[in-house]
C-alpha positions as CSV (number, residue, x, y, z in Angstrom):
1,X,-35.9,17.2,24.4
2,X,-38.3,16.5,21.6
3,X,-38.7,13.0,20.6
4,X,-37.1,12.4,17.2
5,X,-36.5,9.3,15.1
6,X,-33.5,9.1,13.1
7,X,-32.4,7.0,10.0
8,X,-28.7,6.3,9.5
9,X,-29.5,5.6,5.7
10,X,-32.2,6.9,3.6
11,X,-31.8,4.6,0.5
12,X,-31.6,0.8,0.4
13,X,-30.6,-1.0,-2.8
14,X,-31.6,-4.9,-2.6
15,X,-31.2,-7.8,-4.9
16,X,-34.2,-9.6,-6.1
17,X,-34.3,-12.8,-3.9
18,X,-31.8,-11.9,-1.2
19,X,-32.4,-10.0,2.3
20,X,-32.7,-6.5,3.2
21,X,-32.4,-5.1,6.7
22,X,-33.5,-1.5,7.1
23,X,-33.2,0.7,10.3
24,X,-34.6,3.7,12.3
25,X,-33.5,4.9,15.3
26,X,-35.2,6.3,18.5
27,X,-33.9,8.1,21.8
28,X,-33.9,5.9,25.0
29,X,-32.9,7.3,28.4
30,X,-31.4,4.0,30.0
31,X,-33.6,0.9,29.9
32,X,-36.6,0.7,27.6
33,X,-39.9,-0.6,28.9
34,X,-41.1,-2.9,25.9
35,X,-44.5,-3.0,27.3
36,X,-45.0,0.7,26.4
37,X,-43.3,0.7,23.1
38,X,-45.1,0.6,19.6
39,X,-43.1,0.3,16.3
40,X,-44.9,0.3,13.0
41,X,-43.3,-0.2,9.5
42,X,-45.6,0.1,6.6
43,X,-45.0,0.4,3.0
44,X,-46.4,3.5,1.4
45,X,-47.8,3.2,-2.1
46,X,-49.2,5.7,-4.6
47,X,-51.9,8.2,-3.1
48,X,-54.9,6.1,-4.5
49,X,-53.2,2.8,-3.0
50,X,-53.7,1.9,0.6
51,X,-50.4,1.5,2.6
52,X,-49.3,-2.2,3.4
53,X,-48.4,-3.0,7.0
54,X,-45.3,-4.5,7.0
55,X,-44.7,-5.1,10.9
56,X,-46.2,-3.8,13.9
57,X,-44.8,-4.4,17.6
58,X,-47.1,-3.3,20.1
59,X,-47.2,-4.1,24.2
60,X,-44.1,-6.3,24.1
61,X,-44.7,-8.2,21.2
62,X,-45.6,-8.6,17.3
63,X,-48.9,-7.5,16.3
64,X,-49.9,-10.1,13.4
65,X,-53.5,-9.7,12.8
66,X,-52.9,-6.3,10.8
67,X,-50.1,-7.5,8.9
68,X,-50.3,-7.3,4.9
69,X,-50.3,-11.1,3.5
70,X,-47.4,-10.0,1.0
71,X,-45.0,-9.7,4.0
72,X,-46.1,-12.8,6.2
73,X,-43.4,-14.9,6.9
74,X,-40.9,-12.7,5.2
75,X,-40.8,-9.3,7.7
76,X,-39.6,-9.7,11.2
77,X,-38.2,-6.9,13.6
78,X,-34.9,-7.7,15.7
79,X,-36.6,-7.3,18.9
80,X,-33.0,-7.5,21.1
81,X,-32.2,-4.4,19.2
82,X,-35.3,-2.3,20.1
83,X,-33.4,-2.0,24.1
84,X,-30.7,0.2,22.6
85,X,-33.2,2.3,20.5
86,X,-33.0,0.6,17.1
87,X,-36.0,-0.6,15.3
88,X,-34.3,-2.8,12.4
89,X,-36.8,-4.5,10.1
90,X,-35.5,-7.7,8.1
91,X,-37.2,-8.6,4.8
92,X,-36.3,-12.0,3.1
93,X,-36.6,-13.1,-0.3
94,X,-37.0,-9.6,-1.6
95,X,-39.7,-9.3,-4.3
96,X,-40.0,-6.6,-6.9
97,X,-43.2,-5.3,-5.5
98,X,-41.2,-4.4,-2.1
99,X,-39.9,-1.3,-3.6
100,X,-40.9,1.7,-2.5
101,X,-41.1,4.1,0.5
102,X,-41.3,2.7,4.0
103,X,-42.6,4.7,7.1
104,X,-41.0,3.9,10.5
105,X,-43.3,5.1,13.0
106,X,-42.1,5.0,16.9
107,X,-44.5,5.9,19.8
108,X,-42.3,5.9,23.1
109,X,-42.8,8.8,25.6
110,X,-43.3,10.7,22.3
111,X,-44.5,9.7,18.5
112,X,-42.3,10.5,15.4
113,X,-41.7,8.8,12.1
114,X,-39.4,8.9,9.3
115,X,-39.5,7.6,5.5
116,X,-36.7,5.2,3.9
117,X,-36.6,4.1,0.6
118,X,-36.1,0.7,-1.0
119,X,-35.0,0.1,-4.6
120,X,-35.1,-3.9,-6.0
121,X,-33.0,-4.6,-8.8
122,X,-32.5,-8.1,-10.6
123,X,-29.4,-8.4,-12.7
124,X,-29.8,-10.6,-15.8
125,X,-27.5,-13.2,-14.4
126,X,-28.1,-16.4,-16.5
127,X,-28.9,-16.2,-20.4
128,X,-30.1,-19.0,-22.2
129,X,-28.8,-19.4,-25.7
130,X,-30.2,-21.8,-28.6
131,X,-30.4,-22.1,-32.0
132,X,-33.7,-22.0,-33.7
133,X,-34.9,-22.4,-37.1
134,X,-37.3,-19.8,-38.9
135,X,-40.4,-21.3,-40.0
136,X,-40.7,-21.6,-43.7
137,X,-37.7,-20.0,-44.8
138,X,-33.8,-21.4,-45.2
139,X,-32.7,-19.4,-42.1
140,X,-31.7,-20.0,-38.7
141,X,-31.6,-17.8,-35.4
142,X,-29.7,-17.3,-32.5
143,X,-32.0,-16.9,-29.6
144,X,-30.9,-15.3,-26.1
145,X,-33.4,-15.2,-23.2
146,X,-33.2,-14.1,-19.9
147,X,-35.0,-12.4,-17.0
148,X,-34.3,-9.4,-14.8
149,X,-35.5,-6.3,-13.8
150,X,-35.5,-3.0,-14.8
151,X,-36.1,-3.9,-18.5
152,X,-32.7,-4.4,-20.3
153,X,-31.5,-3.4,-23.6
154,X,-30.0,-6.5,-25.9
155,X,-27.6,-5.7,-28.6
156,X,-25.6,-8.2,-30.3
157,X,-21.8,-8.4,-31.1
158,X,-19.6,-10.3,-33.8
159,X,-15.9,-10.6,-32.7
160,X,-16.7,-7.5,-30.3
161,X,-18.0,-5.5,-32.9
162,X,-21.6,-4.1,-32.5
163,X,-23.9,-5.3,-35.2
164,X,-26.1,-3.0,-37.2
165,X,-28.4,-5.9,-38.2
166,X,-31.7,-5.6,-36.6
167,X,-32.4,-8.3,-34.0
168,X,-36.0,-9.2,-33.1
169,X,-36.1,-8.4,-29.2
170,X,-39.7,-9.1,-27.3
171,X,-40.3,-9.0,-23.6
172,X,-43.2,-9.8,-21.4
173,X,-43.7,-9.0,-17.5
174,X,-43.7,-12.2,-15.6
175,X,-45.8,-12.8,-12.5
176,X,-42.9,-12.3,-10.3
177,X,-42.5,-8.8,-11.5
178,X,-39.3,-9.7,-13.5
179,X,-39.0,-9.0,-17.4
180,X,-38.4,-12.1,-19.5
181,X,-36.7,-10.7,-22.6
182,X,-36.0,-12.6,-25.4
183,X,-33.7,-11.6,-28.6
184,X,-33.5,-13.4,-32.0
185,X,-30.5,-12.7,-34.5
186,X,-31.4,-14.2,-38.0
187,X,-28.4,-15.5,-39.9
188,X,-27.9,-17.7,-43.0
189,X,-26.6,-21.0,-42.9
190,X,-23.3,-20.2,-44.5
191,X,-22.6,-17.6,-41.7
192,X,-19.8,-19.3,-39.3
193,X,-18.5,-16.3,-37.2
194,X,-19.1,-16.3,-33.1
195,X,-21.9,-14.0,-32.2
196,X,-22.3,-12.6,-28.8
197,X,-25.7,-11.2,-27.3
198,X,-25.4,-8.8,-24.4
199,X,-28.1,-7.9,-22.0
200,X,-27.4,-4.1,-20.5
201,X,-29.4,-3.0,-17.8
202,X,-28.9,0.5,-17.7
203,X,-30.1,1.3,-14.5
204,X,-27.9,-1.1,-12.7
205,X,-25.1,-0.1,-15.0
206,X,-24.4,-3.6,-15.4
207,X,-24.3,-6.1,-18.3
208,X,-24.1,-9.8,-19.0
209,X,-23.3,-11.7,-22.1
210,X,-23.5,-15.0,-23.8
């Protein structure tokens, strides 16, 4: 029979900062001689970028010298599962840069590989709010700021009605790959209604408000 690697799940979605476990399976006839087994997990990137080696298991143990620095201390293989033909990669503290296509290659009495996709999302959980004075004008602004991924739209509501007044929304890409989004709605001192800012993350189909 042909040696075939299979994947029970082709797409994994992980929350930024959480842990993720991805799996591929290979045929074993009875017991597995780990000394003859090679497992390679790589993160494939765009054509012009070199693949990142995530984890390699060879000759019965982990092979660390070739591991990409991005995954050191974060990627591990559940070695107890290898004996039943499961190559399970565990990544802790998931980063935005972990997103992409992963190659799982198995060499054991035959060679085969499969690809698995990982998407990373970061919901805009915590919204920081404050009232700021607009320099040189007799006006104040409500400011809302939050971080997440992918980029969110911000809209403002007053008693659950969307406001047509334009707010000044800016964003910056932080070092950890998250978007830092700030929105300021200007109001005059005699306005006393309640305002809500809503961060809408279209891809996550999720919104948070403050």
